[in-house]
MDTraj code that builds the backbone (N, CA, C; nanometers):
import mdtraj as md
import numpy as np

residues = "MET GLU PRO ILE VAL VAL GLU GLY GLY LYS GLY THR VAL ALA LEU GLY ALA ASP ASP VAL ILE HIS LEU VAL TRP LYS GLN SER ALA LYS ILE GLU ALA ALA ASP ALA ALA ALA ALA MET ALA ALA VAL ASN GLN ALA GLY ASN GLY SER GLU TYR PRO MET LEU VAL ASP MET ALA THR THR GLU SER VAL SER ARG GLN ALA ARG GLY VAL PHE SER ILE PRO CYS ALA ALA ASN ARG ILE ALA LEU LEU GLY SER SER PRO VAL ASP ARG VAL LEU ALA ASN PHE PHE LEU SER MET HIS VAL PRO PRO CYS PRO THR ARG PHE PHE THR SER ARG PRO GLU ALA MET ALA TRP LEU LEU GLU GLY SER PRO PRO ARG THR".split()
xyz = np.array([
    [24.0348, -3.6618, 1.3865],
    [24.0533, -3.7966, 1.4434],
    [24.1260, -3.8555, 1.3236],
    [24.2344, -3.9578, 1.3806],
    [24.3016, -4.0223, 1.2773],
    [24.2219, -4.1346, 1.2282],
    [24.2409, -4.1761, 1.1206],
    [24.1245, -4.3039, 1.0603],
    [24.1752, -4.4236, 1.1301],
    [24.0853, -4.5030, 1.1655],
    [24.1003, -4.6410, 1.2246],
    [24.1045, -4.7377, 1.1110],
    [24.2068, -4.8207, 1.1130],
    [24.2008, -4.9139, 1.0056],
    [24.1142, -5.0183, 1.0383],
    [24.0237, -5.0585, 0.9691],
    [23.9326, -5.1593, 0.9990],
    [24.0221, -5.3079, 1.0112],
    [23.9889, -5.3751, 1.1113],
    [24.0541, -5.5272, 1.1182],
    [24.0547, -5.5902, 0.9773],
    [24.1519, -5.6386, 0.9502],
    [24.1731, -5.7188, 0.8318],
    [24.2243, -5.6035, 0.6895],
    [24.2190, -5.4751, 0.7162],
    [24.2643, -5.3848, 0.6248],
    [24.2046, -5.3672, 0.5067],
    [24.0696, -5.3966, 0.5035],
    [23.9801, -5.3658, 0.3718],
    [23.9352, -5.2233, 0.3914],
    [23.9292, -5.1419, 0.4832],
    [23.8767, -5.0016, 0.4891],
    [23.9165, -4.9192, 0.6156],
    [23.8748, -4.7962, 0.6096],
    [23.8998, -4.7133, 0.7174],
    [23.7758, -4.6412, 0.7599],
    [23.7997, -4.5942, 0.8964],
    [23.6799, -4.5293, 0.9553],
    [23.7291, -4.4047, 1.0335],
    [23.6619, -4.2973, 1.0265],
    [23.7083, -4.1750, 1.0730],
    [23.5889, -4.0931, 1.1089],
    [23.6023, -4.0124, 1.2299],
    [23.4854, -3.9206, 1.2629],
    [23.5445, -3.7939, 1.2094],
    [23.4880, -3.7318, 1.1108],
    [23.5370, -3.5981, 1.0603],
    [23.5043, -3.4893, 1.1299],
    [23.5903, -3.3801, 1.0767],
    [23.5420, -3.2419, 1.1703],
    [23.4061, -3.2038, 1.1212],
    [23.3321, -3.2672, 1.0295],
    [23.2018, -3.2321, 0.9789],
    [23.1008, -3.3119, 1.0690],
    [23.1581, -3.3807, 1.1704],
    [23.0553, -3.4710, 1.2643],
    [22.9877, -3.5718, 1.1886],
    [23.0662, -3.6385, 1.1123],
    [22.9971, -3.7546, 1.0057],
    [23.1216, -3.8407, 1.0100],
    [23.0545, -3.9636, 1.0637],
    [23.1424, -4.0968, 1.0316],
    [23.1801, -4.1285, 0.8720],
    [23.3096, -4.1389, 0.8547],
    [23.3230, -4.1796, 0.6900],
    [23.3898, -4.3226, 0.7189],
    [23.3225, -4.4122, 0.6535],
    [23.3775, -4.5465, 0.6340],
    [23.3966, -4.5562, 0.4841],
    [23.5247, -4.5820, 0.4676],
    [23.5875, -4.5939, 0.3092],
    [23.6292, -4.7312, 0.3086],
    [23.5732, -4.7931, 0.2055],
    [23.6156, -4.9295, 0.1746],
    [23.7262, -4.9042, 0.0603],
    [23.8305, -5.0191, 0.0752],
    [23.9422, -5.0108, -0.0368],
    [23.8892, -5.0469, -0.1636],
    [23.9638, -5.0060, -0.2628],
    [23.9318, -5.0486, -0.4115],
    [23.9229, -5.2304, -0.4157],
    [23.8263, -5.2536, -0.4963],
    [23.8058, -5.3779, -0.5125],
    [23.7956, -5.4955, -0.4093],
    [23.7526, -5.4394, -0.2827],
    [23.7324, -5.5146, -0.1530],
    [23.6134, -5.5922, -0.1789],
    [23.6317, -5.7274, -0.1456],
    [23.5222, -5.8127, -0.1314],
    [23.4819, -5.8272, 0.0303],
    [23.3629, -5.7847, 0.0581],
    [23.3234, -5.7810, 0.1694],
    [23.2522, -5.8858, 0.2369],
    [23.3052, -5.9450, 0.3415],
    [23.2642, -6.0816, 0.4050],
    [23.2124, -6.0343, 0.5332],
    [23.1396, -6.1307, 0.6125],
    [23.0714, -6.0966, 0.7348],
    [23.1868, -6.0341, 0.8455],
    [23.2914, -6.1205, 0.8488],
    [23.3988, -6.0909, 0.9587],
    [23.4516, -5.9234, 0.9056],
    [23.4603, -5.8974, 0.7796],
    [23.4941, -5.7487, 0.7506],
    [23.3775, -5.6591, 0.7955],
    [23.2801, -5.6978, 0.7724],
    [23.1548, -5.6151, 0.8161],
    [23.1701, -5.5971, 0.9852],
    [23.1839, -5.7013, 1.0421],
    [23.1716, -5.7001, 1.1901],
    [23.2908, -5.6026, 1.2338],
    [23.4167, -5.6198, 1.1649],
    [23.5131, -5.5387, 1.2128],
    [23.4795, -5.3828, 1.1728],
    [23.4299, -5.3621, 1.0750],
    [23.3871, -5.2163, 1.0249],
    [23.3184, -5.1609, 1.1452],
    [23.2045, -5.2413, 1.1551],
    [23.1060, -5.1821, 1.2821],
    [23.1741, -5.1604, 1.3871],
    [23.2479, -5.2455, 1.4419],
    [23.3381, -5.2355, 1.5572],
    [23.4148, -5.1000, 1.5599],
    [23.4859, -5.0604, 1.4328],
    [23.5473, -4.9348, 1.4207],
    [23.4428, -4.8063, 1.4163],
    [23.3493, -4.8435, 1.3625],
    [23.2291, -4.7368, 1.3727],
    [23.1962, -4.6902, 1.4981],
    [23.1643, -4.8144, 1.5920],
    [23.1328, -4.7842, 1.7206],
    [23.2529, -4.7268, 1.8056],
    [23.3686, -4.7450, 1.7598],
    [23.4937, -4.7006, 1.8391],
    [23.5010, -4.5404, 1.8004],
    [23.4737, -4.5237, 1.6670],
    [23.4736, -4.3759, 1.6203],
    [23.3724, -4.2853, 1.6986],
    [23.2591, -4.3456, 1.7209],
    [23.1401, -4.2822, 1.7772],
    [23.1539, -4.2669, 1.9278],
    [23.2389, -4.3288, 1.9806],
    [23.2707, -4.3118, 2.1268],
    [23.1510, -4.2927, 2.2196],
    [23.0340, -4.3832, 2.1856],
    [22.9428, -4.3583, 2.2773],
    [22.8239, -4.2847, 2.2339],
    [22.8494, -4.1953, 2.1251],
    [22.7563, -4.1143, 2.0617],
    [22.7092, -4.1609, 1.9244],
    [22.6185, -4.1126, 1.8639],
    [22.5506, -4.1562, 1.7429],
    [22.5974, -4.0397, 1.6597],
    [22.6184, -4.0640, 1.5075],
    [22.6626, -3.9766, 1.4268],
    [22.6137, -4.0172, 1.2914],
    [22.5833, -3.9008, 1.1917],
    [22.5410, -3.9375, 1.0486],
    [22.6757, -4.0290, 1.0123],
    [22.6743, -4.1298, 0.8966],
    [22.7647, -4.1880, 0.8400],
    [22.7631, -4.1999, 0.6984],
    [22.8625, -4.1539, 0.6335],
    [22.8848, -4.1892, 0.4915],
    [22.9714, -4.2905, 0.4545],
    [22.9018, -4.4090, 0.3779],
    [22.9753, -4.5176, 0.3544],
    [23.0264, -4.5194, 0.1878],
    [23.1563, -4.5096, 0.1795],
    [23.2174, -4.4950, 0.0385],
    [23.2198, -4.6301, -0.0178],
    [23.1384, -4.6715, -0.0891],
    [23.1424, -4.8133, -0.1638],
    [23.1606, -4.8060, -0.3009],
    [23.2247, -4.7061, -0.3544],
    [23.2208, -4.6634, -0.5080],
    [23.3276, -4.7685, -0.5679],
    [23.4205, -4.8300, -0.5056],
    [23.4973, -4.9318, -0.5596],
    [23.4893, -5.0676, -0.5060],
    [23.3886, -5.0761, -0.4123],
    [23.3631, -5.2223, -0.3608],
    [23.3460, -5.3214, -0.4592],
    [23.3873, -5.4439, -0.4748],
    [23.3796, -5.5476, -0.5595],
    [23.2424, -5.6167, -0.5344],
    [23.2184, -5.6496, -0.3974],
    [23.1214, -5.7347, -0.3430],
    [23.0776, -5.7488, -0.2169],
    [22.9779, -5.7778, -0.1677],
    [22.9239, -5.7737, -0.0369],
    [22.8582, -5.8863, -0.0084],
    [22.9010, -5.9812, 0.0756],
    [22.8289, -6.1332, 0.0920],
    [22.7025, -6.0952, 0.1578],
    [22.6230, -6.2141, 0.1409],
    [22.4997, -6.2062, 0.2048],
    [22.5038, -6.2010, 0.3545],
    [22.5959, -6.2732, 0.4219],
    [22.6144, -6.2546, 0.5421],
    [22.6710, -6.1215, 0.5932],
    [22.7564, -6.0643, 0.5142],
    [22.8029, -5.9243, 0.5522],
    [22.6654, -5.8468, 0.5533],
    [22.6055, -5.8579, 0.4743],
    [22.4473, -5.7590, 0.4468],
    [22.3854, -5.7665, 0.5742],
    [22.3877, -5.8958, 0.6239],
    [22.3114, -5.9213, 0.7668],
    [22.3690, -5.8578, 0.8713],
    [22.5166, -5.8448, 0.8819],
    [22.5728, -5.7679, 0.9713],
    [22.5575, -5.6120, 0.9684],
    [22.5326, -5.5676, 0.8596],
    [22.5209, -5.4308, 0.8304],
    [22.3562, -5.3763, 0.8779],
    [22.2846, -5.4808, 0.9105],
    [22.1520, -5.4565, 0.9572],
    [22.1535, -5.4239, 1.0989],
    [22.2435, -5.4536, 1.1783],
    [22.2562, -5.4371, 1.3253],
    [22.3014, -5.3054, 1.3733],
    [22.2157, -5.2408, 1.4629],
    [22.2441, -5.0949, 1.4934],
    [22.3778, -5.0690, 1.5525],
    [22.4495, -4.9653, 1.5015],
    [22.5720, -4.9193, 1.5558],
    [22.5663, -4.7763, 1.5888],
    [22.6754, -4.7027, 1.5748],
    [22.6987, -4.5418, 1.6255],
    [22.6408, -4.4681, 1.5190],
    [22.5917, -4.5210, 1.3941],
    [22.5150, -4.4525, 1.2883],
    [22.3814, -4.4167, 1.3375],
    [22.3325, -4.2799, 1.3042],
    [22.1894, -4.2752, 1.3239],
    [22.1277, -4.2327, 1.1874],
    [22.1992, -4.2239, 1.0726],
    [22.1419, -4.2103, 0.9516],
    [22.2897, -4.2316, 0.8455],
    [22.2400, -4.3364, 0.7370],
    [22.3468, -4.3807, 0.6610],
    [22.3462, -4.3273, 0.5137],
    [22.4287, -4.2760, 0.4570],
    [22.4440, -4.2507, 0.3000],
    [22.5098, -4.3553, 0.2511],
    [22.4932, -4.4313, 0.1460],
    [22.6003, -4.5165, 0.0864],
    [22.6115, -4.4562, -0.0596],
    [22.7547, -4.4343, -0.0638],
    [22.7912, -4.3653, -0.1772],
    [22.8467, -4.4317, -0.2899],
    [22.7909, -4.4619, -0.4009],
    [22.8620, -4.5567, -0.5057],
    [22.8814, -4.4468, -0.6208],
    [22.9383, -4.5100, -0.7376],
    [22.9496, -4.4493, -0.8393],
    [22.9140, -4.5119, -0.9752],
    [22.8599, -4.6173, -0.9607],
    [22.8325, -4.7042, -1.1050],
    [22.6857, -4.7707, -1.0743],
    [22.6380, -4.8282, -1.1896],
    [22.5034, -4.9144, -1.1597],
    [22.5191, -5.0239, -1.1012],
    [22.6414, -5.0758, -1.0906],
    [22.6686, -5.1952, -1.0092],
    [22.6460, -5.1415, -0.8591],
    [22.7161, -5.0510, -0.8205],
    [22.7061, -5.0071, -0.6785],
    [22.5454, -4.9777, -0.6354],
    [22.4702, -4.9107, -0.7303],
    [22.3219, -4.8959, -0.7057],
    [22.2610, -5.0434, -0.7077],
    [22.2756, -5.1384, -0.7635],
    [22.2131, -5.2452, -0.7633],
    [22.2579, -5.3291, -0.6224],
    [22.3873, -5.3065, -0.5905],
    [22.4206, -5.3665, -0.4535],
    [22.3593, -5.2984, -0.3279],
    [22.3503, -5.1822, -0.3398],
    [22.2848, -5.1098, -0.2432],
    [22.1267, -5.1107, -0.2430],
    [22.0656, -5.1018, -0.3631],
    [21.9092, -5.1458, -0.3521],
    [21.8790, -5.2784, -0.3087],
    [21.9803, -5.3763, -0.3437],
    [21.9357, -5.5083, -0.3121],
    [21.9630, -5.5218, -0.1493],
    [22.0595, -5.4593, -0.0910],
    [22.0647, -5.4793, 0.0540],
    [21.9536, -5.4104, 0.1104],
    [21.8953, -5.2823, 0.0460],
    [21.7796, -5.2128, 0.0960],
    [21.6605, -5.2814, 0.1040],
    [21.6450, -5.3639, -0.0118],
    [21.5135, -5.4474, -0.0140],
    [21.5339, -5.5556, 0.0689],
    [21.6403, -5.6344, 0.0893],
    [21.6387, -5.7701, 0.1578],
    [21.6493, -5.7520, 0.3283],
    [21.6883, -5.6251, 0.3555],
    [21.7441, -5.6191, 0.5075],
    [21.6799, -5.4635, 0.5625],
    [21.6323, -5.4623, 0.6587],
    [21.5770, -5.3489, 0.7243],
    [21.7058, -5.2781, 0.8046],
    [21.7213, -5.1662, 0.7407],
    [21.8582, -5.1011, 0.7959],
    [21.8271, -5.0542, 0.9328],
    [21.9306, -5.0195, 1.0082],
    [21.9285, -5.0053, 1.1346],
    [21.8637, -4.8463, 1.1690],
    [21.8732, -4.7715, 1.0694],
    [21.8352, -4.6228, 1.0728],
    [21.8130, -4.5894, 0.9239],
    [21.7751, -4.4498, 0.9108],
    [21.7352, -4.4082, 0.7778],
    [21.8658, -4.4330, 0.6841],
    [21.8470, -4.4757, 0.5682],
    [21.9552, -4.5288, 0.4686],
    [21.9179, -4.4874, 0.3297],
    [22.0010, -4.4225, 0.2449],
    [21.9805, -4.3966, 0.1222],
    [22.1026, -4.4175, 0.0255],
    [22.0829, -4.4380, -0.0890],
    [22.2098, -4.4477, -0.1959],
    [22.2248, -4.3160, -0.2703],
    [22.3612, -4.2925, -0.2888],
    [22.3673, -4.1607, -0.3686],
    [22.4882, -4.1829, -0.4650],
    [22.4950, -4.1139, -0.5612],
    [22.6186, -4.1078, -0.6626],
    [22.6870, -3.9816, -0.6452],
    [22.6236, -3.8747, -0.5683],
    [22.6752, -3.7499, -0.5476],
    [22.7228, -3.7266, -0.4112],
    [22.8403, -3.7162, -0.3816],
    [22.8858, -3.6970, -0.2486],
    [22.8411, -3.5613, -0.1791],
    [22.8124, -3.4472, -0.2521],
    [22.7527, -3.3361, -0.2015],
    [22.6045, -3.3682, -0.1617],
    [22.5310, -3.4386, -0.2380],
    [22.4000, -3.4632, -0.2084],
    [22.3857, -3.5683, -0.1083],
    [22.4878, -3.6691, -0.0980],
    [22.4879, -3.7436, 0.0257],
    [22.5173, -3.6597, 0.1574],
    [22.6094, -3.5815, 0.1520],
    [22.6382, -3.5020, 0.2896],
    [22.5394, -3.3932, 0.3091],
    [22.4512, -3.3405, 0.2221],
    [22.3490, -3.2463, 0.2461],
    [22.2472, -3.3366, 0.3141],
    [22.2198, -3.4595, 0.2726],
    [22.1184, -3.5444, 0.3352],
    [22.1501, -3.5771, 0.4633],
    [22.2951, -3.6284, 0.4757],
    [22.3019, -3.6673, 0.6157],
    [22.3017, -3.5492, 0.7230],
    [22.3419, -3.4308, 0.6787],
    [22.3574, -3.3091, 0.7646],
    [22.2097, -3.2373, 0.7953],
    [22.1156, -3.2655, 0.6891],
    [21.9972, -3.2029, 0.7264],
    [21.9132, -3.2100, 0.8450],
    [21.8808, -3.1099, 0.9307],
    [21.8367, -3.1224, 1.0405],
    [21.9302, -3.1554, 1.1779],
    [22.0453, -3.1892, 1.1314],
    [22.1454, -3.2047, 1.2459],
    [22.1645, -3.0685, 1.3247],
    [22.1682, -3.0679, 1.4430],
    [22.2015, -2.9591, 1.5393],
    [22.3535, -2.9614, 1.5334],
    [22.4164, -2.8303, 1.5392],
    [22.5569, -2.8255, 1.5591],
    [22.6025, -2.8832, 1.6807],
    [22.7012, -2.9667, 1.6874],
    [22.7605, -3.0406, 1.8215],
    [22.8399, -2.9152, 1.8683],
    [22.8573, -2.9273, 1.9947],
    [22.9274, -2.8270, 2.0883],
    [23.0357, -2.9100, 2.1470],
])
top = md.Topology()
chain = top.add_chain()
for i, resn in enumerate(residues, 1):
    res = top.add_residue(resn, chain, resSeq=i)
    for name in ("N", "CA", "C"):
        top.add_atom(name, md.element.get_by_symbol(name[0]), res)
traj = md.Trajectory(xyz[None], top)
């Protein structure tokens, strides 16, 4: 699937050959509520009526507003979410989100892409 550019241009969403939805935020993106809503619409478009595990690459995200964090609590086409970061700031952002909002599905923070992917795919039956 070709990546879907999130309205506003701050990220892309694609359903990979690995049956994982990949949401990648652009470097230094400041995520506001409208950006979060646009990203979730793109995730739902990629899911096309089905649910998939989702990898959110937030490694270079600058900030996520309180209102955006609220939007990310709304259920979407993701049935399991791995937040992928690379710095202590990313971990603080993710942990703050997880402590203040109830995620719509199992959600964990990782600094390792292979570990995140392994967690996302554990117990997933192969799609036909």
